[in-house]
N, C-alpha and C positions, 0 to 999 in steps of 0.2 A: 309470526306471519310476515310474508314479504310486504314491504312498503310499496307505495306507488312508484318509487324510484327504482326499486329492484325487480318488481314484478314483470317488467318488459324485457329483462335479460334472459337469455336461454338458460335453462336449468341444467347444471352439469352434475352427474353422479360420479363419485370417486370410490372405487373399491381398492382394497389394499392400503388404506391410509395409515395403518399401524406398521406397515413395512418400511423398508429403507427408502426406496424411491418415492413411494406414495406419501410418506411422512414429510419429505422435502418438497413434494409438489404442492401440498396444501397451502403453505404461505405464499408460494409463487402465484397460485391462482387467486388467492385472497388479495394480494397486492394488485393484481390485474383487474380487480373489481368484479370477479365472477360470482354468479349466484350458484352456490355450491352445496351439494348434499353428500355427506360422507356415510358410507355403509360400514357398520362395525358390529362384530359379535358382542363386544363389550363397550357400549357407547360412553359410559362414564370415563373409561380410561382414555378414549380418543378425545373426548370433550376438553380434557385438560391440555391438549396439544393444538387445539384450533381456536380461532376467534369466532365463537358462537354468537351470532347476532342476526339481524334480519337478512343477511346475505349468505350465511353459512349455518347449516344444521347438521346434526349427527343423528342417524336413525339406526335402530337395531335391525340386523339382518345377517344372513349367512348365505354364501353362494351354494351351499349344499341344501338349502331350504328354499324351495321354489316359491311358496306363498310369500315369503319375506322379500323376495326379489320383485315380485309383481307389485308389492306396495312401494318398494324403494324406487322403482323405475317409472312410477306414475308421473306423467308430466315432464319427464326428462328428455332433453334434446340430444345430449352427447354424454357418453360414459367412458371413463378410463377404467380399463380392466388390467389391474396390476396385481392380480392374485397369483400366488404360487404356493402350493401346499407341500413342497418338499420337506420343509422343516417340521411339519406336523404329522407326517404319516410315512411309514415305511413303504406302503403301497401308493406312493404319490402319483404315479401315472394314472391309475384308475381314479383316484380322487380328483386329479386335475381334469381328467376327461369328463367326469360327472359334473364338476363345477362349471366347466365351460359349456356343456350341453344345457345345463339349467339356465345359465345366464343368456345363452343364445336364444333359447325359447322365450324367456321372459322379455328380452329386448325386442324380439319380433312382435310379441303380443302387445307391447307398450307403444309400438310405432316409433322406436328410437331411430334417430337420424344417422348417428355415427358412433362406432366403438373405436377407441384408441387403445392399442394393446402393445405392451413391451415384452418381446420374446428374446430368443437367442440366435446368434449366428450359427452357421454350420451348413454343410452341403446335404441337401435332402436326398441326393442320389448315393450318398455314402452308406454302404451296408453296415459299417461299423460305427455309425452315429450313436453316441451315448444315450442311455435312457433319458437322462436329464434334457438334452437338446432335442431328442425325438419328441418328448412330451411337450416342450415349448412350441415346436412346430405344429404338433397336432392340435393344441389349443387354438392357435391362430387359424388353422383350417376349419375347426368347428365354428368359430366365431364368424368367419367369412360365409360359411354355408348356411348361416341363419338368414341370409338375404339382406341383413343390415350392413351398410357400408362399413368396412373395417379397415383401419389404418394400422398396419402392423410394423413396428420397428424391431429390427433384429440387431442386438448388440452383443459384444464379447464381454470381457472383464470390465466392470464399472469401477473406476478409481475414485474413491472418496472415503473420508473417515466414516466408518460405520458399515460400509459395504462388506458383505461377508467375504468375497474374494479378496478384497484389499486387506481386510483384517487378518485373514489367513496368511497372506504374504508378509504383512507387517510382523505378526507374532513369530513366524518362522525366522525372519531376519533378525529380530530383536533378541530371540532366545538362543539361537544356534550359531556359534562362531564358525563351525564346520558343518556343512550339509551334504548328505548323499543326494545325488541328483539323478533320479530316474529319467527315462526318456521323455515323459510328459513335460518336463521343464524346458525342453527344446522345441516344443510344438509352436508354430507361428500363431500369434494372436494379435488383434488390433484393439487395444484397450481404448476406453472412452471415459472422459471425466464426467462425474455425476452432473455437474452444472450444464454440460452440453447435452446430456440425456434429457434433462428437464427442459432445456431450450427447444429440443425437437418435439417433445410431448405437447408443450404449449403451442408451438407453431402449427401443429396439426389441427388445432381448433379453427384456424383461419383458412384452411384449404377449401376451395370451392367444392360443392357437392359433386360426386362422381362415383366411379367404381372403387371396389376394394383394392388396396395396393399394399405391397410389401416394400419397405425401405431398409436397406442395410446401412447401419451407422457405425462409425468408429472414429478414433482420433487420427492424427496425421501420421503416426508411426506404427509400423508393423514390428512387433517385438516378440519375446518369448516370456514365459513366466520366470525363467531364470534371469532374463534381462531385467525384468521388473524388480527382482530381488536385489540385483547388483545396483540398479539405479537408486532404489530406496536406501540401501546401505551407504552409497556414496553421499547422498544428501544428508544422511544422519551422522556421517563421519564414522561409520563402523567398518572394521576390516573383517570381511567374510570370505571363506573358502568354500567353493562348490566343487565337489568331487563326483565325477560321473560314474555310475554303476550300470552294469548291463541289464539288470532285471530288478524292478521293484513294482509289483503289481498294484493296481488300484486298491485292491483289498488290503494289502500290506501297507500301502501309503495312507489309507484311511486310518488304520490302527496307529501308525506313526503320528499322524496329525492329532489324533485324540490324546496322545501322550504329551505333545508339546504345545498344543493350542487349545483355546476354550471351545472350539467347535466340536460338536458331537461326531462320533465315528460315522454314522450314517450320512450326515450332511456332507462331511469332508469327503467321503468316498464317492458320493454322487457328483460333487464338484470336480474331483480329480478325473473321474470317468469322462467328464466333458472336456477336460484339458487335453486329452489325448487326440481330440479332433481339432484340426485347424479352424480357427474362427477369424477369418480375414474378410474384409469387405471386397466383394467381387463386382457388385453393381453400385456405381457411384451416383445413381440418380438423385439420392437425397441431397447432394451438394448442389444440384441444379434446381431442385424444387424449393428448398428451404434456405433462409438467409444465414443459418448457423455455420460458423467456421470453427470446427473443433480444435482444441489445443492438442499438443503432443504429450508424450509420456512424461517428460521432465517437468513440464508445467503442471500437469495433472497431479503428479506425486507431490510437487511443492505445495500446491493448494491444499491437498489432503493433509499434509504434515502441519501446515500453518493453521488449518481449522481446528486441529487438536490442541494447539498452543494458545489460541485466542482466549 
């Protein structure tokens, strides 16, 4: 039960705490002194990763189970929606749509003040937008249409040890001295360090009440996935050769990734389909609204490598 000291703090609900970003956000919020409730399908697993005390609790629930959301959102002021069902379902678009609809409805019923959501960059008007990015945008739209104020951050590749995109890049670079380079390795992208993503998410707690907003966030550099491979190889002291080929479809690329990296074929294919779309910040409003000053690619990769060796 909350003590008198913690009871007057706004209650924050975190979904996706067992995921990459959510798992790293928990200790940041705890150090901030937040009163935190974490939603988990397997509470015992997540309890081992959090500081369970009068300020932090873990409750059983699932975004696909509406009654559990009603219980979890009771008394909550702000919720972080960091759920992505791509890794758990081949039909992830339908699952993500259902999960977002359930959460939006429960948030409205609970009188939630704000939802903070992490989605993906990409041009909504692009008819060739990948299913992965299209689903990320659809989830943000569903949350906004709930009527609850929603702060949506759209990011490209997140650089940090443990990030799926970063780990794919790392494994490819570590394992393959010579790489065939399909066109998706030349698509412009604006990666962002995981610490900067966490900074933006936490800073959103302090925004004054207002309308729902979308913020595009990225590091200081526009690069390509091939450029990330070259920079990682440079910092690791590896000599790597990238050979351009005219055709290597996302389907074939996914099979290739399944052979040389731990990622499953389906997840790799969906990620690569997203890499064919430019993911560059076009609206720089986030730099005006928030005090975060993101780092560039070199520093982000250096931090990711260092965190693996600590």
